[in-house]
C-alpha positions as CSV (number, residue, x, y, z in Angstrom):
1,M,-83.9,32.0,-11.2
2,D,-86.6,33.1,-9.1
3,P,-86.1,29.9,-6.6
4,V,-89.2,30.2,-4.9
5,L,-92.6,29.0,-6.4
6,F,-95.4,30.0,-4.4
7,D,-95.1,33.0,-1.6
8,F,-98.3,32.7,1.1
9,G,-96.1,35.0,3.1
10,F,-96.2,33.0,6.1
11,I,-94.7,30.7,4.5
12,Q,-92.3,30.1,0.9
13,V,-92.3,27.3,-1.6
14,R,-89.5,26.8,-3.1
15,W,-88.6,25.0,-6.4
16,Y,-85.7,22.9,-4.9
17,S,-87.9,21.6,-2.4
18,V,-90.8,20.6,-5.1
19,I,-88.4,19.0,-7.4
20,L,-86.5,16.7,-4.4
21,L,-90.1,15.8,-3.4
22,A,-91.0,14.8,-7.0
23,S,-87.9,13.1,-7.3
24,F,-88.2,10.9,-4.4
25,I,-92.1,10.1,-6.0
26,I,-91.0,9.0,-9.4
27,G,-88.1,6.8,-7.8
28,M,-90.2,5.0,-5.3
29,F,-92.9,4.1,-8.3
30,F,-89.6,2.4,-10.2
31,V,-88.8,1.0,-6.6
32,F,-91.9,-0.3,-6.0
33,R,-93.0,-1.6,-9.7
34,E,-89.8,-3.7,-9.8
35,G,-90.5,-5.3,-6.5
36,K,-93.5,-6.3,-7.5
37,R,-92.1,-8.1,-10.5
38,L,-89.2,-9.5,-8.0
39,G,-92.4,-10.8,-5.6
40,I,-90.9,-8.7,-2.8
41,D,-93.2,-7.8,-0.1
42,K,-94.5,-4.1,-0.4
43,D,-94.5,-3.3,3.4
44,F,-90.9,-4.1,3.5
45,L,-89.9,-1.8,0.7
46,F,-92.3,0.8,2.0
47,N,-90.3,1.1,5.0
48,L,-87.2,0.0,3.5
49,M,-87.6,3.7,1.6
50,F,-89.1,5.5,4.1
51,W,-85.9,5.0,6.3
52,T,-83.3,5.0,3.4
53,I,-85.0,8.7,2.3
54,V,-84.6,9.9,5.5
55,F,-81.2,8.9,6.3
56,S,-80.2,10.0,2.7
57,L,-81.1,13.6,3.5
58,I,-79.2,13.4,6.8
59,G,-76.4,11.6,5.3
60,A,-76.0,14.5,2.1
61,R,-77.0,17.3,4.5
62,L,-74.2,16.5,7.0
63,Y,-72.0,15.9,4.0
64,Y,-72.4,19.2,2.4
65,V,-71.8,20.6,5.7
66,L,-69.2,19.3,7.0
67,F,-66.9,20.1,4.0
68,N,-68.4,23.6,4.1
69,F,-68.8,24.2,8.1
70,S,-66.9,28.0,8.1
71,E,-70.1,28.7,6.5
72,Y,-72.2,27.0,9.3
73,S,-70.4,27.5,12.3
74,N,-71.6,31.8,13.2
75,N,-75.2,30.6,12.4
76,L,-75.7,26.6,13.3
77,I,-80.0,26.9,12.6
78,E,-78.9,27.4,9.2
79,I,-77.9,24.1,9.1
80,V,-81.4,22.6,9.3
81,K,-82.0,24.9,6.3
82,V,-82.1,22.3,3.7
83,W,-84.6,24.3,1.3
84,H,-81.9,26.9,0.3
85,G,-79.9,23.9,-1.2
86,G,-76.7,22.3,0.3
87,L,-76.8,18.7,-0.3
88,A,-74.2,16.1,-1.6
89,I,-75.5,13.6,-3.4
90,H,-72.3,11.1,-2.3
91,G,-73.0,11.7,1.5
92,G,-76.7,10.6,0.4
93,I,-75.5,7.7,-1.5
94,I,-73.0,6.5,1.7
95,A,-75.8,7.1,4.4
96,G,-78.4,5.6,2.1
97,V,-76.4,2.1,1.6
98,I,-75.5,1.6,4.7
99,T,-79.5,2.5,5.7
100,V,-79.8,-0.9,3.8
101,I,-77.3,-3.0,4.7
102,V,-78.5,-2.7,8.2
103,Y,-82.3,-3.1,6.8
104,T,-81.9,-5.6,4.6
105,K,-79.7,-7.9,7.6
106,K,-82.4,-7.0,10.2
107,Y,-84.7,-9.2,7.5
108,N,-82.3,-11.5,6.3
109,V,-82.9,-10.1,3.0
110,D,-80.4,-10.3,-0.1
111,I,-78.6,-7.1,0.3
112,F,-77.2,-6.8,-3.4
113,K,-80.7,-7.9,-5.1
114,V,-82.0,-4.9,-2.7
115,L,-79.3,-2.5,-4.3
116,D,-79.6,-3.7,-7.4
117,I,-83.6,-2.7,-7.6
118,L,-82.7,0.9,-5.8
119,A,-79.8,1.8,-8.4
120,P,-82.2,2.6,-11.3
121,A,-84.4,4.5,-9.2
122,L,-81.7,6.3,-8.2
123,L,-80.4,7.5,-11.2
124,I,-83.9,8.6,-12.3
125,G,-84.1,10.6,-9.5
126,Q,-80.7,12.1,-9.5
127,A,-81.8,13.1,-12.7
128,I,-84.7,15.0,-11.9
129,G,-83.2,16.3,-8.6
130,R,-80.4,18.3,-10.6
131,W,-82.9,20.7,-11.4
132,G,-83.1,22.0,-8.3
133,N,-79.4,23.4,-9.0
134,F,-81.0,25.2,-11.8
135,F,-83.7,27.2,-9.8
136,N,-80.9,27.8,-7.1
137,S,-79.0,28.7,-9.4
138,E,-75.8,26.2,-8.1
139,A,-74.0,23.5,-9.1
140,H,-73.0,25.6,-12.1
141,G,-69.9,25.0,-14.1
142,A,-67.4,27.8,-15.2
143,A,-67.9,31.3,-17.0
144,T,-68.6,31.1,-20.8
145,S,-70.4,33.1,-23.5
146,L,-73.7,33.2,-24.7
147,Q,-72.3,31.8,-28.2
148,T,-71.2,28.7,-26.5
149,L,-74.1,27.6,-24.7
150,Q,-76.5,28.3,-28.4
151,N,-74.1,26.1,-30.2
152,F,-74.5,23.6,-27.9
153,H,-78.5,23.9,-28.4
154,I,-79.0,24.1,-24.8
155,P,-82.9,25.5,-24.8
156,Q,-82.9,29.1,-24.2
157,F,-85.3,29.0,-20.9
158,I,-81.7,27.4,-19.6
159,I,-79.6,29.7,-21.2
160,N,-81.2,32.5,-19.5
161,G,-81.2,30.7,-16.4
162,M,-77.2,30.6,-16.9
163,N,-76.9,34.0,-16.6
164,I,-76.3,35.1,-13.7
165,N,-75.5,38.8,-12.3
166,G,-74.7,39.4,-16.1
167,V,-72.1,35.9,-16.5
168,Y,-73.3,32.9,-18.5
169,Y,-72.1,29.3,-16.9
170,H,-71.8,26.3,-18.3
171,P,-75.1,24.6,-16.9
172,T,-73.5,21.3,-15.6
173,F,-76.7,20.2,-13.8
174,L,-77.7,19.5,-17.2
175,Y,-74.9,18.1,-18.0
176,E,-75.5,15.6,-15.4
177,S,-79.2,15.5,-15.5
178,L,-79.1,14.4,-18.9
179,W,-75.9,11.4,-18.0
180,C,-78.1,10.1,-15.4
181,L,-80.8,9.7,-17.5
182,L,-79.3,8.1,-20.1
183,G,-77.4,5.8,-17.1
184,F,-80.9,4.9,-15.9
185,I,-82.0,3.9,-19.4
186,V,-78.7,1.7,-19.5
187,L,-80.0,0.2,-16.2
188,L,-83.1,-0.7,-17.5
189,I,-81.9,-2.5,-20.1
190,F,-79.0,-4.5,-18.5
191,R,-81.4,-5.4,-15.7
192,R,-83.2,-7.2,-17.8
193,M,-80.8,-9.4,-19.6
194,K,-80.9,-13.3,-18.7
195,Y,-77.7,-13.5,-16.7
196,T,-77.6,-10.3,-15.1
197,K,-76.3,-11.4,-11.3
198,N,-77.3,-10.0,-8.1
199,G,-75.1,-6.9,-7.4
200,Q,-74.2,-6.0,-11.0
201,I,-76.1,-3.1,-11.8
202,A,-75.8,-1.7,-8.4
203,A,-71.8,-2.2,-9.5
204,L,-73.0,-0.5,-12.9
205,Y,-74.3,2.4,-11.8
206,L,-71.0,3.3,-9.3
207,V,-69.1,3.0,-12.0
208,W,-71.6,4.8,-14.8
209,Y,-72.0,7.7,-12.1
210,G,-68.6,7.5,-10.1
211,I,-67.4,8.2,-14.2
212,G,-70.1,10.8,-15.5
213,R,-69.4,13.2,-11.7
214,F,-65.7,12.8,-12.5
215,I,-65.6,14.5,-16.0
216,I,-68.7,17.2,-15.1
217,E,-66.9,17.7,-11.7
218,A,-64.2,18.8,-13.3
219,T,-65.6,21.9,-14.5
220,R,-67.8,22.7,-11.5
221,T,-66.8,26.7,-9.6
222,D,-68.3,25.2,-6.2
223,S,-67.0,21.6,-5.8
224,L,-66.5,20.3,-2.0
225,M,-62.6,20.6,-1.2
226,F,-60.4,18.3,0.6
227,G,-56.2,19.4,0.8
228,G,-56.7,20.9,-2.7
229,F,-58.6,18.1,-4.0
230,K,-62.4,17.9,-5.2
231,V,-64.1,15.4,-3.2
232,A,-66.8,14.2,-5.3
233,Q,-63.9,13.6,-7.8
234,L,-62.0,11.3,-5.2
235,V,-65.4,9.7,-4.4
236,S,-66.1,9.1,-8.2
237,V,-62.5,7.3,-8.2
238,I,-64.1,5.4,-5.4
239,F,-66.9,4.0,-6.7
240,V,-65.3,3.3,-10.1
241,I,-62.8,1.2,-8.9
242,A,-65.4,-0.6,-6.5
243,G,-68.1,-1.1,-9.0
244,V,-65.7,-2.2,-11.7
245,I,-64.5,-4.9,-8.5
246,I,-67.9,-5.9,-7.6
247,F,-68.8,-6.3,-11.3
248,F,-66.2,-9.0,-12.0
249,I,-66.7,-10.8,-9.0
250,K,-69.8,-11.7,-9.3
251,Q,-69.1,-12.3,-13.5
252,K,-67.4,-15.4,-12.0
253,K,-70.4,-17.7,-10.4
254,G,-71.5,-20.2,-12.8
255,H,-74.3,-18.4,-15.7
256,F,-77.4,-19.5,-13.4
257,E,-76.3,-18.9,-10.2
258,D,-77.2,-15.9,-8.2
259,L,-79.5,-14.3,-11.2
260,Y,-80.9,-10.8,-10.4
261,N,-83.9,-11.6,-11.9
262,E,-85.0,-14.6,-9.9
263,E,-88.2,-13.7,-8.0
264,L,-87.3,-13.3,-3.8
265,T,-89.0,-16.6,-2.5
266,D,-87.8,-16.2,1.0
267,E,-90.5,-15.0,3.2
268,I,-89.6,-11.7,4.9
269,H,-91.1,-11.4,8.4
270,F,-91.9,-8.4,10.4
């Protein structure tokens, strides 16, 4: 695949950047819509989203560079060229959660309710963002055959894109994109349930994405490694464990206690 969408000579517009931007815009749409439903100040959400996106991008890049530093040690300027690819979603999630915790504490807003609002938006953003990997010919799985891909009923244009230097590869970007899309739908349904507690949607995100990423990562050939283990799988295990613990701690509360679908009544002062 050609990673360049437009080439104006003096500047190139890459698919990766455009798709990443689209994922942010669509994710923000769902955040603002849900925030309005729950009575959360739109200025608060806008500022929160701005800083969360900024620090998530930084975190995702630094996380990737940290585990691939040998590729950048002799050319440090390449670290800032994120349009060439090389963002690790786990690094972005960790940096984003830290940003949300700091920001919500500053304005005394329920951290878990905000994380719950962000979780479905993050999943749909991930589902869209994975297509940037397709145009960069990265984040694919092991080599396979044309017949195998056709047997999976994968669209022909994706099969063509997975033919890299004459070798066909599993489109793990597609598998993860579809898993995230399905998870987005699951979270939308779950958050409308009457007795969903604050924190349970974010917890379900951790479990859902953790399980999917652990399985898909096993087939990838470009994984970040630490001590012979795939970092994404280690982090995914932590996500699942943390998600299960948070979910059941919240579930122990009374039926009408700490409900997600209650409007935020505390006034936010800027």
